[in-house]
LOBA-659380 format. One record per residue (C-alpha): x, y, z; residue in one letter. Coordinates in steps of 0.05 Angstrom, whole numbers, plus 5000, padded with zeros to 4 digits. Layout:
BEGIN
    x    y    z resn
    X    Y    Z    a
...
end
This chain:
BEGIN
    x    y    z resn
 5850 2747 5632    m
 5802 2718 5666    k
 5828 2728 5737    k
 5843 2789 5722    t
 5780 2810 5704    v
 5752 2777 5750    k
 5803 2829 5804    i
 5775 2885 5769    v
 5701 2860 5780    c
 5731 2857 5856    i
 5746 2919 5865    i
 5697 2950 5808    l
 5645 2913 5869    g
 5679 2932 5931    i
 5679 3006 5907    i
 5605 3017 5888    i
 5582 2970 5955    l
 5630 3034 5992    l
 5591 3074 5960    g
 5522 3051 5980    i
 5552 3065 6051    i
 5581 3129 6049    f
 5525 3149 6013    f
 5472 3118 6067    a
 5518 3158 6116    i
 5525 3225 6087    d
 5455 3219 6068    c
 5429 3217 6147    y
 5474 3262 6155    r
 5451 3317 6103    v
 5378 3295 6133    n
 5397 3327 6199    k
 5424 3379 6175    q
 5500 3358 6181    e
 5561 3358 6138    t
 5592 3298 6098    p
 5644 3265 6126    i
 5656 3228 6070    f
 5648 3286 6017    c
 5709 3305 5985    i
 5695 3392 5982    k
 5683 3420 5923    n
 5750 3476 5910    a
 5712 3510 5865    a
 5679 3581 5915    r
 5606 3592 5896    i
 5606 3657 5905    r
 5533 3677 5942    d
 5551 3690 6016    g
 5578 3621 6030    g
 5548 3565 5997    t
 5595 3507 5993    v
 5582 3442 5947    e
 5621 3369 5971    y
 5630 3320 5915    l
 5624 3234 5945    g
 5637 3154 5912    l
 5572 3178 5862    g
 5531 3238 5895    y
 5541 3308 5912    k
 5522 3356 5975    v
 5501 3424 5969    i
 5506 3451 6042    d
 5467 3521 6019    f
 5485 3591 6057    h
 5455 3642 6014    t
 5468 3726 6015    l
 5384 3723 6017    s
 5385 3677 6084    g
 5381 3609 6047    f
 5404 3554 6087    d
 5390 3477 6072    d
 5427 3410 6052    i
 5419 3370 5989    k
 5450 3313 5977    i
 5429 3284 5900    g
 5471 3250 5837    t
 5549 3282 5798    w
 5487 3309 5761    f
 5459 3360 5823    m
 5463 3435 5806    d
 5452 3495 5838    y
 5404 3517 5794    d
 5362 3460 5810    d
 5334 3496 5875    f
 5328 3573 5847    l
 5242 3563 5860    n
 5270 3548 5941    e
 5301 3602 5939    f
 5245 3648 5903    e
 5207 3627 5971    e
 5259 3633 6019    n
 5256 3696 5998    n
 5197 3716 6018    r
 5220 3712 6094    t
 5154 3734 6129    a
 5074 3700 6124    t
 5019 3727 6166    i
 4950 3699 6174    k
 4892 3733 6168    a
 4816 3744 6138    v
 4796 3777 6099    v
 4757 3846 6117    v
 4745 3890 6053    k
 4765 3871 5969    v
 4791 3933 5939    n
 4794 3952 5869    e
 4883 3942 5856    n
 4881 3915 5943    s
 4849 3889 6007    l
 4836 3905 6087    f
 4860 3837 6122    a
 4848 3817 6193    m
 4913 3792 6237    g
 4883 3716 6265    i
 4940 3707 6316    e
 4936 3789 6325    n
 4860 3807 6320    a
 4881 3885 6330    t
 4913 3883 6269    s
 4889 3913 6200    l
 4933 3908 6143    y
 4927 3937 6074    s
 4945 3888 6024    v
 4970 3910 5944    g
 4945 3844 5899    f
 4999 3814 5863    t
 5015 3790 5793    d
 4966 3753 5807    e
 4908 3794 5813    g
 4844 3790 5843    n
 4835 3703 5858    i
 4780 3708 5875    g
 4788 3744 5950    f
 4715 3757 5984    e
 4702 3782 6057    q
 4708 3712 6106    g
 4764 3673 6067    q
 4825 3654 6117    e
 4891 3675 6070    i
 4955 3662 6087    e
 5012 3736 6053    i
 5067 3720 6039    y
 5119 3787 6033    f
 5190 3805 6052    d
 5173 3813 6125    g
 5173 3901 6117    t
 5112 3937 6161    i
 5104 4001 6148    l
 5071 4032 6221    s
 5022 4066 6186    t
 4935 4048 6199    y
 4915 3996 6170    p
 5004 3974 6177    e
 5007 3965 6113    q
 5059 3900 6088    l
 5125 3897 6045    s
 5142 3875 5972    n
 5079 3831 5978    v
 5095 3756 5929    e
 5038 3711 5936    k
 4956 3703 5977    i
 4939 3643 5971    e
 4869 3642 6003    i
 4867 3576 6061    t
 4798 3579 6067    k
 4731 3592 6047    e
 4690 3606 6106    k
 4749 3634 6162    s
 4730 3613 6234    d
 4748 3686 6264    t
 4689 3745 6275    e
 4713 3798 6252    i
 4708 3860 6309    p
 4661 3906 6293    q
 4703 3970 6305    n
 4745 3938 6237    i
 4675 3918 6200    l
 4657 3994 6209    r
 4722 4020 6187    y
 4723 3991 6122    c
 4645 4006 6100    y
 4635 4055 6147    s
 4668 4131 6143    s
 4647 4208 6151    k
 4671 4219 6068    e
 4599 4193 6051    n
 4563 4235 6089    v
 4542 4306 6081    t
 4501 4349 6129    v
 4475 4410 6108    s
 4421 4461 6147    i
 4349 4441 6126    k
 4328 4502 6169    e
 4354 4553 6225    l
 4310 4601 6262    t
 4324 4650 6326    n
 4313 4590 6364    h
 4321 4520 6333    s
 4366 4490 6284    l
 4352 4432 6244    s
 4413 4386 6205    l
 4392 4343 6152    a
 4440 4286 6152    i
 4462 4231 6090    e
 4490 4174 6092    d
 4522 4131 6039    t
 4556 4083 6087    n
 4553 4008 6089    e
 4539 4008 6159    l
 4520 4073 6194    p
 4573 4132 6207    y
 4574 4120 6286    i
 4586 4200 6308    y
 4579 4250 6366    t
 4604 4306 6394    n
 4588 4365 6439    n
 4542 4428 6412    y
 4537 4502 6441    t
 4479 4547 6422    i
 4521 4619 6433    y
 4481 4675 6418    q
 4514 4747 6407    k
 4499 4812 6440    v
 4522 4886 6446    k
 4582 4892 6497    n
 4565 4950 6544    e
 4628 4945 6556    n
 4663 4969 6488    y
 4665 5046 6482    t
 4696 5050 6407    g
 4759 5087 6451    v
 4834 5077 6441    g
 4879 5027 6414    e
 4853 4977 6380    i
 4888 4896 6400    i
 4845 4853 6347    g
 4788 4856 6327    e
 4751 4917 6331    e
 4664 4907 6320    t
 4619 4933 6373    e
 4614 4864 6403    n
 4691 4876 6422    s
 4701 4859 6506    t
 4725 4912 6544    a
 4795 4874 6553    g
 4815 4885 6471    f
 4815 4968 6481    t
 4871 5011 6509    r
 4867 5082 6517    n
 4929 5123 6488    r
 4981 5166 6521    n
end
């Protein structure tokens, strides 16, 4: 009886030792993102795009290849489950990130300038978290699905998360972007203050945070009577005494 127990213990010891050796080797391979060699592939298929499960001596390996693009290999005990990594799936579904500087905070969105490309201005809608304390000059990281609408400002599609990574960015916001966000033609009203035969005075009210800059050339023309206008003929165009001669022709 004692001999039988001894043999069983030796066999169990060998199995445990092999399990440790196999686990160590497969763990090393998994860390290099390689498939295990001391495991048996689970025949049951996981219908998510190509994920494969492997069973070893006391451990399990899951080689993820999901339709959402999650591509990773995990190793753990037999109790490790596919659903244990749902949070990582969600993080992976945020397929793109952009580092930016907050330029202006609106009621439900913000304008942010890209750090890598300082000419890019993005319109970013708040997530369910809302305004978590955004202020101009903060450095943020935006997680979204990778779709950028070609507008100005460019719009980021399906924003999942906005993180404040730095309270004061070292990146300076150019004046042209500041003026776009804080200076609008809609906040400028122009009215005629005085009009005479020789001059025109305008009253301009600008309520922008930054003065609106606009330049244009204007010409004032004096309206005079066309001496060549006869009033005879078929009218083609405006019929006034100031019509040019080219707007009339004689009838046959």
